[in-house]
N, C-alpha and C positions, 0 to 999 in steps of 0.2 A: 367345875368339879370334875377332875380327871379320875378315870376308873382306877388308877393306881393310888389315888390319894386316900388317906384315912377319912376324909370328908365324905367319901362315897357312901359308906354305911351310916356315918353320923348324921348326914343330911336326911337320909331316909327315915331313921329312927325318930327324928324330931320334926319331920315335915308337917304333920297334922297340928302339933302343938304350936309351932311357929306361925302357922297360917291363921290361928285363932279357932279354938274349938269350944263348943257350948259347955257351960257349967264346969270348966276346968278339966274336962276329959283329956286324957293323953292321946287317945285315938279318936278319929272322926267316928261318931256313932252311926248306926244303921238307920237311915231315913227311909221308911217304907211307904211314905205318903205318895199317892198317885196324883192327887190334886194339890194345887198351891193357890192360896188366896192372898188378896191384897186389900189394904185399907182404902186405897185411892183407885178410882176407875182409870185415871191417867197411867198408873203403873201397870195395870192389867193390859192396857192397850200397848204400852211400851214393851212388854215382854214379847208380844206378837210381832211388833215392828222392829225389834232389835235395838231399841234405844235405851232400855233399862238393863243395866249390866248386873252380873252376879245374881240373877234371878232365874226361876224355873217355871216352865209353863205346864208341863205334864210329865209324869214319870217315864213315859216311853222315850222322851228326849233327854233324859238324864235326871239325876238326883244329886243332892249335896254329897252323898256317899261316893257315887261314881265320879263326881267332879274332883273329889279329893284324890282319888286314884289317878285320874287324868293328869292332875298337877304333878304327881310323883313320876309318872311315865314321861311327861314332858321334861322334867328336871333330869331324869336319867339319860334321855336321848338328846339333851341340850337343844330342844326344839322351841317352837313358838306356840305350840298348842297340840293337844291330843284329843282323840275321841275314843271312848271305850265301847266295845260291842259284846254281845253274848258269847261269842266264840272267836277264835282266830280266823276260821273260815268265813264268818260273818263280816269280819273286818276286811278280809281280802275281797269278798263279794261286793262290799260297799265301794271299795276303791274302783274296781272294774266297772260296776254297773252304774255308778253315778258320774264317772268321768269319761266314759267311752260311749260312742254311738255307733249304730250300724254304718258300715263303710270305713270305720277306723281300723287301725292295725297295731298289734302289739308284738314286740320281739321279747321272747322269754328264753331263759336257760332251759335246756331240755331235762336238766337234772333237778326236778322239783318234786315236792310232796305229792303223793298219789292223788289226794283229794283236790289239790290245786290243778293237777293235770286234768282231772275230770271236769273241773270248773271251766277250763279252757275249751272243752268240748261244748259246753253250754254257750260260751261266748260265740263260738262258731255258728251255732244254731241261730243266734241272734244277729248274725251278719257282721260280727267283729272278727277280723282275721288275726290269727295267732301263728307266728313263725317260731318254732322251737329249735334252738341252735346250741352248739357246744360253746357256752359262754366263758369257758376257761381260756378261750382265745378271742380277744377283742375284734380281730379281723372277721370272725364269723358273725359277730353282732353287726359290724359295719356293713357287711355284704347283704344282710337281711333287711336293712332299713329301706323304707319306701317313703314317698312324699306324704302318705297319710299315716305314717307311724307316729303315734301319740305317746307311747310309753315303752320303756324297757324295764323288764322285771327279772330279778334274780333273788336267790337265797344265799346268805353268807356261807353256810356249809350245807351241802345237799343231804337230805334224808332219803335213803340210807347210805348212799355211796360215798359221802363226804367230799365230793368234788367242790372246788372253790372257784367261782368265776373270777375273771380278771377285774376285780372291783374298782381299782383306781383308774385303769385305762377306760373302762366302760363309763365311769363317771365323767371323765374328760371328754369322751365322745358325745355323751348326752348334753353336756354343757355347750359344746361347740355347735351342736345341731338344734339346741333349744328344745330337747325332748325330755319329758318327765321321767326321772329315774326312780324306780320304786324298789326298795330292798327289804326283803323279809329277814329280820334279825333274830328270829325265834331261837335258833340253836345257840348262837353266841350270846345274845342279850347285850344290853349296854354295859354290863360288867366286864365284857371282854372286847367289845368293839362297838364303835358308833358309826353307822353308815353316813352320817352327816360329814364325816371326815373325808369321804370319797365323793361327795357331791350329791348324795341322794336327796331328792326333794320330799319324798314320803318314806317313812319307815313303818313296817308292820311287825307287830309282835303277837304271837299267841301267848297270852298271859297265863294260860293253863299250864305252860311248861316252865321254862327257866325262871321267869320272873315270879310266878306264883309258887312253883316248886313242889307243893305238897300233894298234888294229884287229887285235890279236894274241891276244886272250883274251875269252871269253864269261863274263859274270857279272852278277848282280843283287843288290840289297840292299833290305831293309826296315828302317827305323829308327823306333823309338818315341821321340817327342819328350818324353813325359811330360806332354803337354797334355790327354790324354783320361782320363776317370775310368772305368776298366774295371769297377769295382764296379757301375756302372749298366748295363753292357752285358749283355743277356739271354743271349747265346750262348756265354758262357764255360763250358767244361765243369766239372762239380763237381771233377774231378781237380786243377784248377788254382786253385780258389777258396781253398784254404787257404794259399797262398803270398802274398808281398808283392803287394798290389793293383796296384802300378805295373808289375809284371812279368807279370801274368796274360795279357795279350793277346799279348805277344811269346813267352811260353812256349807258348801254344797254337799260334801260327803255326809255331814251331820244331818242336814235337813232331809236329804233323800234316803240316807241309810238308816237313820233312826226314826224320824217322823213318818216317812212314807213306807219304808220297808219293815220297820218295827224290830230291827235286830238288836234290841236293847240288852244291856247288862243289868242284872238285878242288883239291888242294894246289898243283899246278903252275899252274893258272889263277889261283888266289888270289895266288900269288907274283908273277906277271906284272902283274896289276892293281895290286898294292901298289906295285911299282916305278913303274908308269905314273903313279900318283896323285901321286908326289912333284913332278912338273912341272905339276900341274893348274892352278895359278894363272897360271903363265907362259904355258902353252898357250892358256888361255881369253882372256887379255889380248890376245895377238897375233891369234888367230883372230877375235875379236870386232871388233878394229880393222880387220882386212882385210875382214871381211864387210860392215862399214858402208861402207868405201871402195868395194868392188865393187858393193854395192847402189846407192849414189849414182850411180856411173858408169852402171850399167844403166838406172836410172830416167831418166837424161837422154838415153839413146840412142834415136834415132827408130824403131828396129825393135822396141822393147820397149813393150808395152801397159801392164804393171803389174808392180810389184815389191813383195813382201810381206816386210817386216823391221821389227821393233818400234822400232828407233831412227830410222827415217825419220819425219819430221814428219807425214806424211799417213797413217800407220798408225792405225787406229781406237783402239787402246789405247796410243798413244805416251806420253801423259802418265803413265799408270800405270806403264808399263815404265820410264820415266826415274826415277820415284819409288822403285820397288821393286827394280829390278835394277841391279847395278853396271855392266853393259853388256849388249849385245843377243845375245850368244852367236854361234855359228858357222853357224846354220841360216837360210836364206832361200829364197824362191821367186820365180820370175819367169815372166811370160807374154809370148810373142811376139805382136805385132799380127797376124801371119799365122801361125796355128798349124800350117798345112800345111808350114811350113819347119822345124818343131821337130827332126825326125830329122836333116835335113841339117845344121843348125847344130851339133847335138851331135856329129855325126860329124866335123865340122871342128875341134873342140876338141882340142888336143894335150896340155895339162897336166891338166885335170880328167879323172878316170877315170870312164868309164861303168860304174857299179858298183851292186851290190844294196843296200848298206847306207849307213851314215852315222856321223859321229863318229870320223873317222880323222885321222891327221896329214897325209894327202894329201887334196886337194880331190876330192870325188866329186859326180857329177851323175846324175840319173835323171828320165825323163819319168814323171810320177806316174800319170796316168789309165790308161795301158795296162799298167802294171806293178803296183806295190804296192797300188793301189786298183782294179785291174781286177775282181777277184772281188767287190768290194762292189756293183758295178752302177751304172748311170748315175743312178738316183734317189738313192742314198746319196751319191754324189759331188756331186750338185747340192745336197743338203742340207748338205753339209760345205763348200761353196764351192770345190770342186776343179774348175777349168776343164780342158777337154780338152787345152789347150796348156800346162798348168802344169809347170814344171821345178823340181825341188828341188835346191838346191845346199848341200852340206856342205863348208864352207870349211876348208882345212887350213893348213899352215904355210908354203906358198909365199909369195913376196913379192906384195904387192898389184899392183905394176907389171907383173910377169910375167903374172899372171892377167888383168889388164885388157887387156894386149896380145894375149893369146890369144883373149879374147872379141871383141876388135875385129876380128881376122882372121876368126873364125868367123861373126860377124854380117855382115861385109862381103861 
């Protein structure tokens, strides 16, 4: 199923029904049960030993509702399996904390989500080394590799600076060195790009944002693409070595991330995200088109000093973005020539909501330095290219004309 194909949306709309749904329902219903019973004791034993398939042991480790969403995410990312979590950060934490040990080393793009950057600090406290480099150049990644490097981590489009790592070259490097390549696909989503195409072994999505879309449910997912050889990975527990080698990594993430850590996605949230995913392709097409129109308008405005959006021709990674991504997604940033006007301009906006998050059906704006990256400090912000006057825009479904008119009033 190619993201350009009409089958992309069609497959999502009919996924539940084609998989078989109770009582002829069109959608997978919400299963709120925490306990699951069995007629035969042998089946109860089989659930715990992994010999009974398509069965559930306890709500913390998944429900039929979350399993239906996992099947959709797997289909979207063209993987071999997915695990859903309570948030995107829970999904990321599960990847790092279940697959890494003290003494291991990770190479990461320095241009990552603020909370991910904070999580790296926690990994350091646990004895896991993290080297943050300018992943827009594969040579920087190569130089940072060590004998104990277990993982390379990048985001497809950085939030909020929109830097794009050298995705293809890093994938080739990881394949050559036998290193796990983990790609956060949240901003682009599988509607615009599939990290499997560049050799990613694991793909992370914050389901709260592009896939869910409506800003009404928290969730995250980890997908195994089948591109990584888990037999060569030294940190797989002996408990999982006896199973299908292709499933060993995902099984360890699930058992330790859900069973042991309890980072579970509730059935209600899974259901909301699943419904939101049905309009993924349609939403991304419109928000991407609007984002480009608004970015071009702001780029030409005399009050604006810089606009950061991958589909603008002056973006440093524009050529690669055009080659890899179907479009530029809904995220961009801009800087006023006079940063002292930033608060006044944002307060004059009537349509965009001054809000804490991103990836909603409504357009959201936030001044970056004094909010989401305030805790990081000035030195980290400078390293990440975050100017004091940078404003992040998460474009929603409003018309481009209405948004441009609103910005015109605010900037004037």
